[in-house]
N, C-alpha and C positions, 0 to 999 in steps of 0.2 A: 402487445407483449406484456406478459405478467411481470410483477415486481421481482419475482425469483429469477425469471429469465433475464431481465435487465441487469440484476445484480450479478448473475453468473457471467454475462457478457462483459461487464466492466471489469470483474475480477480476472477473467481470462486475458483481457487486453493488458491490464496492469502486470500480470504475471509474465506475459509474453514480452512486453516492451520495457518493463522496469526491473522486475525481479530477476530476469535472466542475466542481467549485467550487474547485479548487486554484489559488492565486494564481500558482504557478510553472509551471502547465501550459503546455506548448509549443503553438503553433498546430497544429491538426490532431490534437492529443492528446485523450485518452489513447489508446494508450500514448505516453509521452514517450520520447525517446531514452534509452538505458540510462545514459548518463553526463552528461546535461545536462538538467535539474539532477540532482544525485546523490540520487535518490529511492530509499529503501529498498524500495519496492514494485517498482521496476524491477530493482534490484540483488539483492534477496533475497526474492522473492515467497513462496517456500515457508515461510520463517520468519515473515513477516508474517501469513500466513493461519493458521499454527499458533498464533501468539500471540493472534490475534483469536478463534479458535475456543475457546481455553482460558481466555479472560478472562471470568470470571463476575462481576466487580465493576463492569463498565461496560456501558452500552448500546452497540450496534454502532458508531455513528460514533466515540464516544470510545475504544472498544477499538482501532479502526484508528489513530486519532491517537496513542494511547499506544504501540502497536507501532511505528509509523513513527518516533516520537521516539526510542524505545529503540534502534532499529536504524540510525538515520541515520549517514551517514559524517561524520566530523569535518571541518569546513571550515577554511580558513586562519585563522590567528591574526593579528589586527592589533595 
């Protein structure tokens, strides 16, 4: 399997199992716009997938959430 095919497979699984239930998902998404909301999956998909693939401590959904949390863009401070 090519790297592109593997990437596409992982993205499809994340979008199907994680993005579909995201409370911030935009109408018509996924995918959501790259900058609204600031989602690590849209901004840094290669890093998310690499972190999920290398996470041996968590089941798939939790590994995705951990990766997204670690890679999230900082928001405004109130």
